[in-house]
C-alpha positions as CSV (number, residue, x, y, z in Angstrom):
1,M,159.1,59.0,247.6
2,A,157.3,55.7,247.3
3,L,157.2,56.0,243.5
4,E,160.9,56.9,243.5
5,K,161.8,53.8,245.5
6,R,159.8,51.6,243.2
7,Q,161.5,53.1,240.1
8,R,164.9,52.7,241.7
9,Y,164.1,49.1,242.6
10,G,163.0,48.4,239.0
11,I,166.3,49.6,237.4
12,E,168.4,48.0,240.1
13,D,166.6,44.7,239.8
14,R,167.1,44.6,236.0
15,V,170.7,45.7,236.2
16,K,171.5,42.8,238.6
17,N,170.2,40.5,235.8
18,A,172.1,42.4,233.1
19,V,175.5,43.4,234.4
20,P,178.4,40.9,234.1
21,G,179.5,39.5,237.5
22,K,175.8,39.0,238.5
23,I,175.5,35.9,236.4
24,A,176.2,32.6,238.2
25,P,179.3,30.9,236.7
26,Q,178.6,27.7,234.8
27,S,181.5,25.8,236.3
28,E,185.2,26.2,237.0
29,T,186.2,25.1,233.5
30,S,183.2,26.2,231.4
31,V,183.2,29.7,230.1
32,A,179.8,29.6,228.4
33,T,177.2,27.2,227.1
34,L,175.7,27.0,223.7
35,G,172.7,24.8,222.9
36,G,173.1,23.1,226.3
37,R,176.7,22.3,225.7
38,S,179.4,23.6,228.0
39,L,182.2,25.4,226.2
40,L,185.9,25.8,227.2
41,S,188.2,28.7,226.5
42,N,189.7,28.5,223.0
43,R,193.0,26.6,222.8
44,G,193.0,26.5,219.0
45,I,193.1,23.5,216.7
46,P,195.2,22.5,213.7
47,L,194.5,24.4,210.5
48,N,191.6,22.8,208.6
49,L,191.9,24.0,205.0
50,D,188.9,22.0,203.8
51,W,186.7,23.9,206.3
52,I,188.1,27.2,205.1
53,D,187.6,26.3,201.4
54,Q,183.9,25.4,202.0
55,I,182.9,28.7,203.6
56,R,180.3,30.6,201.6
57,V,178.5,33.8,202.5
58,N,175.2,35.0,201.0
59,T,176.0,38.7,201.1
60,S,172.5,40.0,200.2
61,A,170.9,37.8,202.8
62,V,173.3,39.0,205.5
63,E,172.6,42.6,204.5
64,R,168.8,42.1,204.7
65,R,169.2,40.4,208.1
66,A,171.2,43.4,209.4
67,Q,168.5,45.8,208.2
68,T,165.7,43.9,209.9
69,H,167.7,43.6,213.0
70,V,167.9,47.3,213.5
71,A,164.2,47.8,212.7
72,R,162.7,45.1,215.0
73,R,164.9,45.1,218.1
74,T,164.0,47.6,220.9
75,V,164.4,47.7,224.7
76,K,162.7,50.4,226.7
77,K,162.6,52.1,230.1
78,E,164.3,50.2,232.9
79,W,165.5,47.4,230.6
80,Q,167.1,50.0,228.3
81,A,168.9,51.5,231.2
82,A,170.1,48.1,232.3
83,W,171.3,47.2,228.8
84,L,173.2,50.5,228.6
85,L,174.9,49.8,231.9
86,R,175.8,46.4,230.4
87,A,177.3,48.1,227.4
88,V,179.4,50.3,229.8
89,S,180.8,47.2,231.6
90,C,181.7,45.6,228.2
91,T,183.5,48.7,226.9
92,D,187.2,48.8,226.0
93,L,187.7,52.6,226.6
94,T,190.3,53.5,223.9
95,T,192.7,56.3,223.1
96,L,194.9,55.6,220.0
97,S,195.8,59.0,218.7
98,G,199.1,60.4,217.6
99,D,198.8,63.2,220.1
100,D,198.2,60.9,223.2
101,T,199.9,61.9,226.4
102,D,200.4,60.5,229.8
103,E,197.9,63.0,231.2
104,R,195.2,62.1,228.6
105,V,195.7,58.4,229.5
106,R,195.3,59.1,233.2
107,R,192.1,61.1,232.6
108,L,190.8,58.2,230.5
109,C,191.6,55.7,233.3
110,A,189.8,57.9,235.8
111,K,186.8,57.7,233.6
112,A,187.2,53.9,233.3
113,R,187.1,53.6,237.1
114,Q,184.0,55.8,237.4
115,P,182.3,55.7,234.0
116,V,178.9,56.9,235.4
117,Q,178.9,60.0,237.6
118,P,178.2,59.3,241.3
119,E,175.1,61.6,241.3
120,L,173.7,59.7,238.4
121,E,174.4,56.3,240.1
122,R,172.5,57.6,243.1
123,R,169.5,58.6,241.0
124,L,169.5,55.1,239.3
125,G,170.0,53.3,242.6
126,I,173.0,51.3,241.4
127,E,175.8,52.6,243.7
128,E,176.6,49.1,245.1
129,L,177.1,47.5,241.7
130,G,180.5,49.2,241.1
131,I,180.0,49.7,237.4
132,K,183.4,50.0,235.6
133,V,184.5,49.5,232.0
134,A,186.1,46.2,231.0
135,A,189.5,47.6,229.9
136,V,191.5,50.6,228.8
137,C,193.2,50.2,225.4
138,V,196.3,52.2,224.7
139,Y,199.6,52.1,222.7
140,H,202.5,50.2,224.3
141,S,204.2,53.4,225.5
142,F,201.3,54.1,227.8
143,V,200.9,50.6,229.3
144,E,202.7,51.5,232.5
145,T,200.9,54.8,232.9
146,A,197.5,53.0,232.6
147,L,198.5,50.3,235.0
148,R,199.5,52.9,237.7
149,A,196.3,54.8,237.1
150,L,194.1,51.7,237.3
151,G,195.8,50.1,240.3
152,G,193.4,48.4,242.7
153,S,190.6,48.3,240.2
154,D,189.4,45.4,238.1
155,V,189.8,47.3,234.9
156,K,192.2,45.6,232.5
157,V,195.0,47.2,230.4
158,A,194.9,46.3,226.8
159,A,197.7,47.2,224.4
160,V,197.5,47.4,220.6
161,S,200.5,45.7,219.0
162,T,202.1,44.1,216.0
163,G,202.5,47.4,214.1
164,F,199.0,48.7,214.7
165,P,197.1,49.8,212.7
166,T,198.8,48.5,209.5
167,G,200.4,45.3,210.7
168,L,203.1,45.7,208.1
169,G,206.3,46.0,210.2
170,P,209.1,43.3,210.2
171,F,207.6,40.2,211.7
172,A,210.3,39.8,214.5
173,E,209.6,43.4,215.6
174,R,205.9,42.8,215.7
175,V,206.3,39.7,217.9
176,S,208.8,41.5,220.1
177,E,206.3,44.4,220.6
178,I,203.8,41.8,222.0
179,R,206.4,40.5,224.5
180,R,207.4,44.0,225.6
181,S,203.8,44.9,226.3
182,V,203.2,41.7,228.2
183,E,206.4,42.2,230.2
184,A,205.2,45.8,231.0
185,G,202.0,44.3,232.5
186,A,199.3,44.4,229.8
187,Q,196.7,41.8,230.5
188,E,195.3,41.9,227.0
189,I,196.9,42.3,223.6
190,D,195.1,43.5,220.4
191,V,197.1,42.2,217.4
192,V,196.7,43.1,213.7
193,I,196.8,40.5,211.0
194,T,198.6,40.8,207.6
195,R,195.7,41.5,205.3
196,A,197.7,40.4,202.3
197,H,197.6,36.8,203.6
198,V,193.8,36.9,203.2
199,F,193.8,38.5,199.7
200,G,196.3,35.8,198.6
201,A,194.4,32.9,200.4
202,K,197.7,32.2,202.2
203,W,195.9,30.5,205.1
204,Q,198.8,28.6,206.4
205,A,200.9,31.8,206.6
206,L,198.0,33.6,208.4
207,Y,197.6,30.7,210.8
208,D,201.3,30.6,211.6
209,E,201.4,34.3,212.1
210,I,198.5,34.4,214.6
211,A,199.7,31.2,216.4
212,T,203.1,32.9,216.9
213,F,201.4,36.0,218.2
214,K,199.4,33.8,220.6
215,Q,202.6,32.2,221.9
216,A,204.1,35.6,222.5
217,C,201.0,36.7,224.5
218,G,201.6,34.0,227.1
219,A,198.8,34.4,229.7
220,A,197.5,37.6,228.2
221,H,194.3,37.4,226.3
222,M,194.7,37.9,222.5
223,K,192.2,39.8,220.4
224,V,192.8,39.4,216.7
225,I,191.9,42.4,214.6
226,L,190.8,41.4,211.1
227,G,190.6,44.9,209.6
228,A,187.2,43.8,208.1
229,G,186.8,47.1,206.2
230,D,189.9,46.3,204.2
231,L,189.0,42.6,203.5
232,Q,186.7,43.5,200.5
233,T,184.2,40.6,200.9
234,L,182.2,39.1,203.7
235,R,183.5,35.7,202.6
236,N,187.1,36.9,203.4
237,V,185.9,38.1,206.8
238,A,184.4,34.7,207.5
239,R,187.5,32.8,206.4
240,A,189.9,35.1,208.3
241,S,187.7,34.7,211.4
242,F,187.9,30.9,211.3
243,V,191.7,30.9,210.7
244,A,192.1,33.3,213.7
245,M,190.0,31.0,215.9
246,M,191.9,27.9,214.8
247,A,195.2,29.6,215.6
248,G,194.0,30.3,219.2
249,A,192.4,33.7,219.3
250,D,190.6,34.6,222.5
251,F,188.6,37.3,220.7
252,I,188.1,38.2,217.1
253,K,187.8,41.9,216.5
254,T,186.3,43.7,213.5
255,S,188.6,46.7,213.0
256,T,191.4,48.9,214.1
257,G,189.1,51.9,214.0
258,K,191.5,53.5,211.4
259,E,190.0,51.9,208.3
260,T,187.6,53.8,206.1
261,T,184.9,51.3,207.0
262,N,185.0,49.8,210.5
263,A,182.4,47.9,212.6
264,T,179.2,47.2,210.6
265,L,176.3,44.9,211.5
266,P,176.7,42.7,208.4
267,V,180.3,42.0,209.4
268,G,179.1,41.4,212.9
269,F,176.6,38.8,211.8
270,V,179.2,37.0,209.7
271,M,181.8,37.0,212.6
272,T,179.3,35.9,215.3
273,R,178.0,33.1,213.2
274,A,181.6,32.0,212.6
275,I,182.0,32.0,216.4
276,R,178.8,29.9,216.8
277,E,179.9,27.3,214.2
278,Y,183.4,27.1,215.7
279,A,181.9,26.5,219.1
280,Q,179.5,23.8,217.8
281,E,182.4,22.0,216.1
282,T,185.1,22.3,218.7
283,G,183.4,22.9,222.1
284,M,185.4,26.1,222.6
285,A,184.2,29.7,223.0
286,V,185.7,32.8,221.3
287,G,184.8,36.3,222.2
288,F,183.8,39.1,219.8
289,K,184.8,42.8,219.7
290,P,183.3,45.3,217.3
291,A,185.4,48.5,217.2
292,G,185.4,51.7,215.2
293,G,182.6,54.1,214.6
294,I,180.5,53.0,217.7
295,R,179.5,56.4,219.1
296,T,175.9,56.2,220.2
297,A,173.9,54.5,222.9
298,K,171.5,53.1,220.2
299,Q,174.5,51.5,218.4
300,S,175.6,49.8,221.6
301,L,172.1,48.3,222.0
302,D,172.1,47.1,218.4
303,W,175.4,45.2,219.1
304,L,174.2,43.8,222.4
305,S,171.0,42.5,220.8
306,L,173.0,41.0,218.0
307,M,175.0,39.0,220.6
308,K,171.8,37.9,222.3
309,D,170.2,36.7,219.1
310,E,173.2,35.0,217.6
311,L,175.1,33.6,220.5
312,G,172.9,33.9,223.6
313,V,173.0,35.9,226.9
314,Q,176.4,34.5,228.0
315,W,178.0,36.4,225.2
316,M,176.6,39.7,226.6
317,K,179.3,39.9,229.2
318,A,182.9,41.3,229.2
319,E,184.5,37.9,229.2
320,L,183.1,37.3,225.7
321,F,182.1,40.6,224.4
322,R,183.7,44.0,224.1
323,L,182.8,47.3,222.5
324,G,185.9,49.2,221.3
325,A,185.0,52.9,221.7
326,S,186.3,56.3,222.8
327,S,183.3,58.6,222.8
328,L,180.5,56.1,223.4
329,L,180.3,56.7,227.1
330,N,179.3,60.3,226.6
331,D,176.1,59.4,224.8
332,I,175.3,56.5,227.2
333,E,175.6,58.8,230.2
334,R,173.3,61.3,228.6
335,Q,170.7,58.6,227.9
336,L,170.9,57.3,231.5
337,E,170.4,60.9,232.8
338,H,167.4,61.2,230.6
339,H,166.0,58.0,232.0
340,A,166.7,59.2,235.6
341,T,165.5,62.8,235.2
342,G,163.5,63.1,232.0
343,R,166.0,65.6,230.6
344,Y,169.1,65.4,228.4
345,S,172.2,67.0,229.8
346,A,174.7,69.0,227.8
347,E,177.5,67.0,226.2
348,Y,180.2,69.0,228.0
349,R,179.0,67.7,231.3
350,H,180.3,64.2,230.4
351,P,183.9,64.7,229.4
352,I,186.1,61.7,228.6
353,A,189.7,62.9,228.3
């Protein structure tokens, strides 16, 4: 019993230092600090074409950095469990399938409210922390269903918009879709850019498009999906990232999850370093969301350690970091159960929806 109490205290103590909401706020206006400088939420700046034109990316160096990152970064035992709980609290639990139903969305929302089974919470000694995911991400037609299912919780409702996943519908209809989701109650909107603007280096058109999306979002947070797997080069990813931030993005997001290639660590390094440079130049913080293909607990740890290395611990919280995922929680729960009991549970014991 004494050993069990010490073990439970160990994980609880580390979780309190790892889970968002347990970190003291910097100030009423500062959302983060970088290099000792307080940062505000992103309001956007006028498009700076000189800045965009000067962007260069050493692709081979980025790829080597990604390879060494995976090889050298490890967290173990209580710290690993704490980081996995942090990953849970930064997850946008997502269902974006053509066969989605109201019942599936309700089941997903139930999982969002209680992502870790109560018995496992008891074993870990974290019951009072109230671990929840950050948001549930759905199509517009399920926004009201999600809001009703999540009522009384702190879990946000995010809606994909602007002709997701292609972003190729008539512009007026894409903007109208944002407004309809906001009016329905969505607190966050994930918008898709027109990739052709990137291929043609039509930076003013891309800037104007995203700025219009931002205006339509009103008070809702806007995550700008770059579709990095479609952009062909890391330089295009970097340039699109800067344009999105200049236009007022609250988050920049790697992918729709529907591309052949989705969130990869090289893309993550390019986008987070763009966030860092933008913060250094403007004094404003932008969040980051990798999405697509993130299915294992190990991958979530890789992304969290990337945020810590590139931007600091304040980007390891839901206000500035999200993991877009649908099946990730299953593997995280299995890893947490192994930490608590020394055994892996069967996958069917951790259903999502």
